[in-house]
LUMVEXMI-254406 format. One record per residue: residue in one letter; z, x, y of N, C-alpha, C, O in turn. Coordinates in pm, whole numbers, padded with zeros to 5 digits, always signed. Last residue first. Example, Ala and Ser with C-alpha at 12.3 -4.5 7.8 and 13.67 -1.06 7.14 Angstrom:
BEGIN
S+00708+01285-00225+00714+01367-00106+00787+01290+00003+00804+01341+00114A+00780+01319-00569+00780+01230-00450+00780+01320-00330+00846+01424-00332
% end
This chain:
BEGIN
T+00051+00945-00406-00012+01009-00523-00030+00969-00639-00086+01042-00722H+00079+00934-00083+00056+00842-00165-00012+00919-00286-00128+00956-00269I+00282+01003+00208+00176+01050+00116+00181+00942-00042+00283+00891-00089A+00271+00902+00555+00290+00869+00423+00197+00906+00336+00077+00878+00343I+00418+01039+00838+00324+01064+00724+00379+00966+00573+00486+00966+00512K+00507+00923+01166+00537+00964+01039+00403+00969+00937+00300+00906+00963D+00437+00867+01404+00533+00935+01413+00606+00998+01257+00700+01073+01235F+00080+00900+01516+00180+00853+01438+00330+00931+01459+00339+01038+01519Q-00099+01015+01663-00082+00895+01690+00034+00820+01649+00084+00721+01703Q-00115+01280+01586-00075+01232+01725-00038+01081+01762+00029+01040+01857L-00259+01271+01351-00113+01281+01342-00048+01253+01480+00065+01204+01485A-00522+01287+01412-00465+01134+01388-00322+01159+01374-00253+01058+01386K-00609+01558+01443-00557+01469+01561-00518+01345+01541-00476+01281+01638H-00425+01787+01250-00531+01692+01247-00495+01603+01372-00379+01575+01403N-00248+01997+01131-00351+02026+01270-00463+01920+01281-00578+01951+01315L-00098+01861+00987-00025+01956+01094-00143+01985+01227-00134+01992+01350A-00283+01788+00784-00196+01672+00877-00148+01753+01000-00162+01704+01112E-00299+02024+00626-00424+01954+00695-00378+01860+00812-00435+01859+00921E-00047+02039+00531-00082+02153+00588-00231+02115+00666-00266+02182+00762L-00034+01801+00357+00062+01808+00469+00013+01943+00560+00047+01935+00678G-00233+01868+00172-00267+01748+00239-00161+01746+00379-00197+01698+00486K-00150+02066+00068-00276+02078+00112-00285+01983+00238-00324+02003+00353I+00074+01951-00106+00107+02066+00004-00034+02085+00112-00015+02118+00229C-00072+01762-00262+00026+01732-00151+00061+01823-00038+00075+01795+00081A-00215+01917-00399-00261+01844-00337-00196+01800-00205-00239+01800-00090E-00018+02071-00560-00129+02176-00456-00173+02052-00357-00171+02077-00237L+00082+01899-00721+00182+01950-00595+00065+02008-00533+00061+01974-00414E-00160+01853-00877-00068+01753-00798-00017+01782-00676-00041+01733-00566M-00198+02112-00982-00290+02071-00891-00221+01928-00825-00244+01910-00705E+00033+02155-01149+00034+02239-01034-00085+02162-00947-00058+02152-00828N-00008+01939-01332+00120+01971-01268+00120+02029-01103+00168+01989-00997N-00237+02052-01474-00232+01932-01390-00136+01911-01274-00164+01877-01158T-00291+02428-01392-00233+02300-01467-00230+02155-01400-00220+02147-01278A-00526+02649-01388-00443+02565-01330-00384+02445-01402-00457+02373-01471Q-00736+02867-01381-00597+02873-01477-00501+02765-01448-00385+02787-01483R-00876+02822-01080-00866+02894-01225-00729+02880-01292-00623+02887-01230Y-00980+02584-00867-00837+02674-00905-00873+02713-01036-00903+02620-01111G-01277+02459-00652-01163+02474-00818-01070+02579-00788-01082+02653-00691P-01241+02412-00326-01303+02467-00424-01206+02451-00556-01084+02434-00554Y-01240+02097-00163-01164+02212-00188-01227+02274-00293-01279+02195-00371D-01264+01863+00108-01339+01931+00026-01316+02064-00017-01354+02156+00057F-01135+01569+00251-01145+01722+00248-01196+01764+00120-01168+01695+00022E-01208+01311+00512-01195+01360+00327-01230+01526+00334-01316+01586+00397N-01069+01118+00756-01112+01253+00707-01104+01249+00531-01020+01200+00456V-01031+00867+00771-01018+00954+00890-01088+01080+00849-01167+01134+00927V-01107+00533+00711-01104+00683+00649-01122+00767+00746-01224+00756+00814E-00933+00253+00799-01030+00363+00807-01020+00487+00765-00917+00550+00785E-00857-00093+00774-00843+00043+00732-00954+00122+00763-01067+00072+00759D-00805-00292+01068-00869-00262+00952-00854-00115+00907-00840-00025+00990G-00705-00351+01313-00637-00384+01214-00706-00339+01086-00639-00361+00986A-00805-00254+01537-00849-00357+01518-00784-00427+01372-00814-00541+01334D-00714+00033+01565-00684-00097+01653-00711-00207+01618-00636-00292+01666N-00676+00114+01219-00734+00125+01353-00694+00009+01434-00649-00095+01387I-00484+00277+01013-00524+00124+01045-00544+00137+01182-00453+00166+01259V-00595+00551+00796-00521+00500+00885-00575+00347+00921-00680+00300+00876V-00620+00784+00540-00631+00679+00595-00547+00613+00700-00425+00621+00688F-00735+01099+00435-00664+01050+00534-00698+00910+00560-00811+00897+00605V-00740+01249+00106-00807+01120+00178-00710+01101+00309-00592+01088+00278I-00813+01501-00137-00718+01427-00015-00814+01370+00060-00928+01409+00083G-00803+01626-00440-00866+01545-00378-00782+01488-00277-00681+01428-00314I-00841+01944-00666-00757+01845-00596-00862+01742-00500-00981+01770-00486G-00880+02088-00986-00903+02060-00859-00804+01954-00800-00714+01894-00859G-00874+02358-01235-00828+02251-01156-00893+02255-01004-00935+02346-00933A-00922+02484-01576-00958+02492-01418-00907+02357-01353-00901+02254-01421R-01009+02621-01890-00878+02598-01798-00913+02601-01643-00931+02709-01588P-01294+02526-02000-01198+02655-01963-01148+02597-01863-01204+02538-01770G-01069+02320-02100-01173+02455-02153-01295+02469-02098-01396+02422-02151S-00895+02126-01976-00843+02215-02058-00956+02343-02101-00913+02455-02131F-00865+02060-01614-00948+02051-01748-00929+02160-01833-00939+02276-01791S-00668+01875-01400-00705+02007-01469-00807+01971-01580-00822+01856-01622S-00608+01728-01090-00615+01739-01211-00680+01874-01271-00733+01961-01203G-00478+01547-00814-00472+01677-00881-00504+01644-01010-00449+01546-01061D-00457+01366-00492-00474+01352-00622-00504+01516-00701-00558+01600-00629T-00363+01144-00216-00374+01289-00292-00405+01265-00457-00378+01165-00524Y-00350+01018+00079-00387+00982-00050-00425+01115-00097-00502+01190-00036I-00183+00949+00366-00246+01080+00301-00242+01011+00148-00139+00957+00107N-00165+00790+00647-00155+00807+00535-00238+00892+00436-00361+00892+00442L+00040+00797+00928-00092+00875+00889-00076+00893+00727-00002+00978+00676A+00171+00478+01015+00186+00631+00959+00030+00683+00933-00071+00613+00922D+00208+00183+01026+00266+00294+01142+00272+00437+01093+00366+00509+01124E+00078+00075+00807+00055+00067+00924+00058+00167+01028-00031+00220+01094D+00090+00226+00495+00168+00177+00603+00113+00192+00738+00099+00304+00787L-00083+00073+00226-00106+00123+00331+00043+00096+00430+00097-00014+00442M+00008+00096-00133+00012+00008-00010+00012+00089+00140+00107+00164+00165
% end
């Protein structure tokens, strides 16, 4: 569920067992002035070697927060909601 008063960060991490590699996905979503959902940004990251699923889930959250610190959408809100 979207938090209308927050920068919503959706994250996901996964890994593949053979050869062992992982990846992450991050999307920022906000509610605009018209009350509609708006995708503010999608990020593209390279894969990670020898990564586990748990490592990638955590890495997605970490990278999402790092991106939020420098993102203009954060100036509109007092909080961040992470959806994993």
